[in-house]
C-alpha positions in Angstrom: -3.1 -23.4 16.2 -1.0 -26.8 15.8 1.4 -27.5 12.8 2.0 -31.4 12.0 2.3 -33.9 8.7 -1.0 -34.5 7.4 0.4 -35.6 4.0 3.3 -37.5 2.6 4.9 -38.7 -0.7 7.9 -39.9 -2.2 9.8 -40.7 -5.3 13.1 -42.8 -6.1 14.4 -43.1 -9.2 14.4 -46.6 -11.1 18.1 -47.1 -11.6 19.5 -49.2 -8.9 23.5 -48.8 -8.8 25.2 -51.5 -6.4 28.7 -51.3 -4.8 29.7 -53.7 -7.2 28.9 -51.7 -10.2 31.0 -48.8 -8.4 33.7 -51.7 -8.3 34.0 -51.6 -12.2 34.7 -48.1 -12.8 36.6 -46.6 -9.7 39.2 -48.2 -7.2 37.0 -49.5 -4.7 34.5 -52.6 -3.1 32.0 -53.5 -2.0 33.0 -54.5 1.7 34.9 -51.0 2.2 32.0 -49.1 1.0 29.7 -51.3 3.8 31.5 -51.2 6.5 32.6 -47.8 6.5 29.0 -46.5 5.8 26.4 -49.1 5.9 25.7 -48.3 1.7 24.7 -51.3 -0.1 23.4 -49.6 -3.3 21.9 -45.9 -4.7 18.9 -44.9 -7.1 20.2 -42.4 -9.6 18.3 -40.6 -12.0 18.4 -40.9 -15.8 19.5 -37.5 -18.3 16.1 -37.3 -18.9 15.1 -36.6 -15.1 16.2 -33.1 -13.7 15.5 -32.2 -9.5 12.2 -30.3 -10.7 10.9 -34.0 -12.1 12.1 -36.1 -9.0 10.4 -33.2 -6.7 7.4 -33.2 -9.2 6.4 -37.2 -8.6 7.0 -36.8 -4.6 4.7 -33.8 -4.5 2.0 -36.0 -6.3 2.2 -38.4 -3.9 1.9 -36.1 -0.8 -0.7 -34.6 -2.2 -3.0 -37.2 -2.9 -2.1 -38.3 0.2 -3.6 -35.2 2.3 -6.4 -35.4 0.0 -6.1 -32.1 -0.6 -6.4 -30.4 -3.9 -3.1 -28.4 -5.3 -5.3 -25.5 -5.7 -5.4 -25.5 -1.5 -1.8 -25.4 -1.1 -0.7 -21.8 0.3 3.2 -22.4 0.2 5.7 -24.8 -1.8 9.0 -24.5 -0.2 12.0 -27.2 -1.8 14.7 -27.5 0.2 17.7 -28.4 -2.3 21.3 -27.9 -3.6 20.7 -29.2 -6.9 17.9 -27.2 -8.7 17.6 -27.5 -12.4 19.4 -24.3 -12.8 19.9 -21.3 -10.6 16.7 -19.6 -11.8 13.8 -19.8 -11.8 13.3 -21.6 -8.5 12.6 -25.5 -8.3 9.5 -24.5 -6.2 7.8 -21.6 -9.2 8.6 -24.3 -11.4 6.5 -27.0 -9.7 3.8 -24.3 -8.6 2.6 -24.3 -12.5 2.8 -28.0 -13.3 1.0 -29.0 -10.1 -1.7 -26.5 -10.5 -1.1 -24.8 -7.3 -2.2 -21.8 -8.8 -2.8 -19.6 -5.4 0.7 -20.9 -3.7 3.4 -18.7 -3.0 6.6 -20.4 -4.1 10.6 -20.1 -3.1 14.0 -23.0 -2.7 15.7 -23.7 0.6 19.9 -24.0 0.8 20.5 -25.4 3.9 21.8 -29.1 2.3 21.1 -32.1 3.9 19.1 -30.1 6.7 16.9 -28.6 4.4 14.0 -30.8 5.2 14.3 -29.6 8.8 14.2 -26.0 7.3 11.6 -26.4 5.8 9.0 -28.1 8.1 10.0 -25.1 10.9 9.6 -22.6 8.3 6.1 -24.2 7.6 5.1 -24.3 11.0 5.7 -21.0 11.8 2.9 -20.1 8.9 0.7 -22.8 10.1 0.7 -21.6 13.6 0.0 -18.4 13.0 -2.7 -19.2 11.1 -1.5 -17.3 8.1 -1.6 -20.3 6.0 -3.3 -23.6 6.3 -1.2 -25.6 3.5 2.4 -26.0 3.0 4.2 -27.9 0.7 7.7 -29.2 1.9 10.1 -31.0 -0.6 13.2 -32.4 -0.2 15.1 -33.4 -3.1 18.1 -33.8 -4.8 19.9 -35.5 -8.4 23.7 -35.4 -6.4 24.2 -37.5 -9.3 24.8 -34.4 -11.3 27.5 -32.7 -9.1 29.1 -35.9 -8.0 33.1 -36.1 -9.5 32.6 -40.3 -10.8 36.8 -40.4 -10.6 36.6 -39.5 -6.5 35.9 -42.6 -4.6 35.8 -41.1 -1.3 32.4 -39.5 -2.5 31.3 -40.9 -5.5 30.2 -43.9 -3.2 27.8 -42.2 -0.9 25.3 -40.1 -2.8 21.9 -40.7 -4.8 19.1 -39.1 -6.1 15.8 -38.9 -4.6 12.5 -37.0 -3.4 10.3 -36.8 -0.3 7.4 -34.6 0.2 5.3 -33.4 3.5 1.7 -31.3 3.1 1.9 -29.3 7.0 -0.8 -27.7 8.2 -3.6 -27.9 11.3 -3.2 -30.8 13.7 -5.3 -32.1 16.5 -4.2 -31.5 20.1 -1.7 -32.7 21.6 -0.4 -33.8 18.0 1.9 -32.6 15.7 5.5 -30.5 15.9 6.2 -30.2 19.6 9.7 -28.6 19.4 12.6 -27.8 17.4 16.2 -26.7 16.9 17.5 -25.0 13.5 21.5 -24.5 13.5 24.5 -23.2 11.3 28.5 -23.1 11.7 29.6 -21.4 8.4 33.2 -21.4 9.4 32.7 -24.9 8.8 31.2 -24.8 5.0 34.7 -25.3 4.0 34.4 -28.8 4.9 31.6 -29.6 2.2 31.3 -27.6 -0.7 30.4 -27.6 -4.3 33.8 -27.0 -5.8 33.4 -25.5 -9.3 31.3 -28.8 -11.0 31.5 -31.2 -8.0 30.7 -31.7 -4.4 33.8 -31.4 -2.2 33.4 -33.3 1.2 36.3 -33.2 4.0 35.0 -36.9 5.0 36.7 -36.8 8.3 36.1 -33.3 9.3 32.5 -33.9 8.4 32.0 -36.8 10.8 33.2 -35.3 13.5 31.1 -32.6 13.7 28.1 -34.0 12.6 28.5 -37.6 15.2 28.6 -35.1 18.0 25.9 -32.2 16.4 23.4 -34.9 15.6 23.0 -36.3 19.2 23.4 -33.2 20.6 19.9 -31.8 19.0 18.2 -34.8 19.2 18.7 -34.2 23.4 18.1 -30.5 22.9 14.2 -31.1 21.3 13.6 -33.7 23.5 14.2 -31.7 26.6 13.1 -28.4 24.8 9.3 -30.9 24.6 9.3 -31.8 28.2 10.3 -35.0 27.3 12.6 -38.0 28.3 14.7 -40.5 26.1 12.5 -43.2 26.9 9.2 -41.1 25.8 10.5 -41.5 22.6 9.2 -44.1 20.0 11.0 -43.4 16.3 14.6 -42.0 15.6 14.8 -41.0 11.6 17.9 -39.7 11.1 19.3 -38.3 8.1 21.0 -41.5 5.9 24.5 -40.2 5.5 26.5 -42.8 7.5 25.6 -45.8 9.7 28.1 -44.9 12.1 26.8 -41.4 13.0 23.3 -43.0 12.8 24.1 -45.1 15.3 26.0 -42.7 17.5 22.9 -40.7 17.9 20.9 -43.8 18.6 23.0 -44.7 21.4 22.5 -40.9 22.6 18.8 -41.9 23.1 19.3 -45.0 24.1 17.1 -46.7 21.6 17.1 -50.5 20.8 18.0 -50.6 16.8 14.7 -51.4 15.8 13.4 -48.2 16.9 16.0 -46.0 14.0 15.3 -45.9 10.8 17.6 -47.2 8.4 17.6 -47.1 4.5 21.1 -45.8 3.8 21.5 -49.5 2.7 19.4 -49.0 0.0 19.5 -45.4 -1.1 22.8 -43.8 -0.1 23.1 -40.4 1.1 20.3 -38.2 -0.7 20.8 -35.0 0.9 18.1 -33.2 1.8 15.8 -35.7 0.8 16.7 -38.7 3.2 14.8 -37.9 6.0 11.2 -37.6 4.3 12.1 -40.4 2.1 12.7 -42.8 5.2 9.7 -41.4 7.0 7.3 -42.3 4.1 9.2 -45.8 4.2 8.7 -46.7 8.0 5.1 -45.4 7.7 4.2 -47.7 4.9 5.7 -50.5 6.8 3.9 -49.5 10.0 6.8 -49.0 12.0 5.4 -45.3 12.8 1.8 -45.0 14.1 -0.3 -42.4 15.6 0.7 -40.7 18.7 4.3 -41.9 17.9 6.6 -39.3 19.7 9.3 -39.6 16.7 12.6 -37.0 16.5 13.9 -36.4 13.2 17.4 -34.9 12.8 19.5 -34.0 10.2 23.1 -31.9 9.2 24.7 -30.8 5.9 26.8 -28.4 4.3 27.1 -24.9 5.3 27.6 -26.4 7.7 24.0 -26.7 9.3 21.9 -28.8 11.2 18.1 -29.4 12.0 16.1 -31.5 14.2 12.1 -31.8 15.4 10.0 -33.8 17.8 6.7 -34.9 16.3 3.7 -36.1 17.7 2.8 -38.6 15.0 -0.8 -37.9 13.9 -3.6 -35.6 12.1 
């Protein structure tokens, strides 16, 4: 039984906050933000929307795209570090709201690598024929844990949600290989310090540049592929310089790497699925393309998959 992605969806809040908007409330500049991160604007959810609301919108779109009924979902996995509250989980809130009456539900806390952790977890249930449809969502409302007086972090983050339905796919397609990892000794570099998110940017940057590239190579080799077999790279949209390092490690041309960081900023667990939806809508990802998705985040955690696209 091959496991793959059979439906996708996203949700980006309507409110756009540009670098120029941030210039008005903190000591920063559009040039400084763009040259160091590649970010030009980000989307922020209003006070009337919490994490579960963002997740619900993305999930609806993924279910529709997969052409299944909510009652066909066997398991809901929500990757987030910004749940509405410590419990109940966002996943159980969605189970009721979606009408997925038969689904088990739980949250995954792996920060920006959370969607990768969710996809790999779903793969195990599908390939053992335990479940047929697993809903995986990466979602964050980072604006509620962002210190808007800290110019080093406030310029980086945005809100959003991306969702995928993982299920059986035809022979030769689906998830070809994966890698998950963690280094708890690096947790001190990226964590929630009381109310707000804290990041040691220098240390996280060094870790990400090394690990993202290594993970890309590892999943390609595990799948029995070569660099030239990769059709498209979807990296976690944290920083354009980190993303470029991964692209160069794979020796891919610029047009074969997803770049949405300029529009949405770093949406943590949501960034990879949001980018995947965007590239599919743009026609840049096609059936039978080999795609590498790779992310890293607080923990420190990382994850990557190689997947041959299509149902």
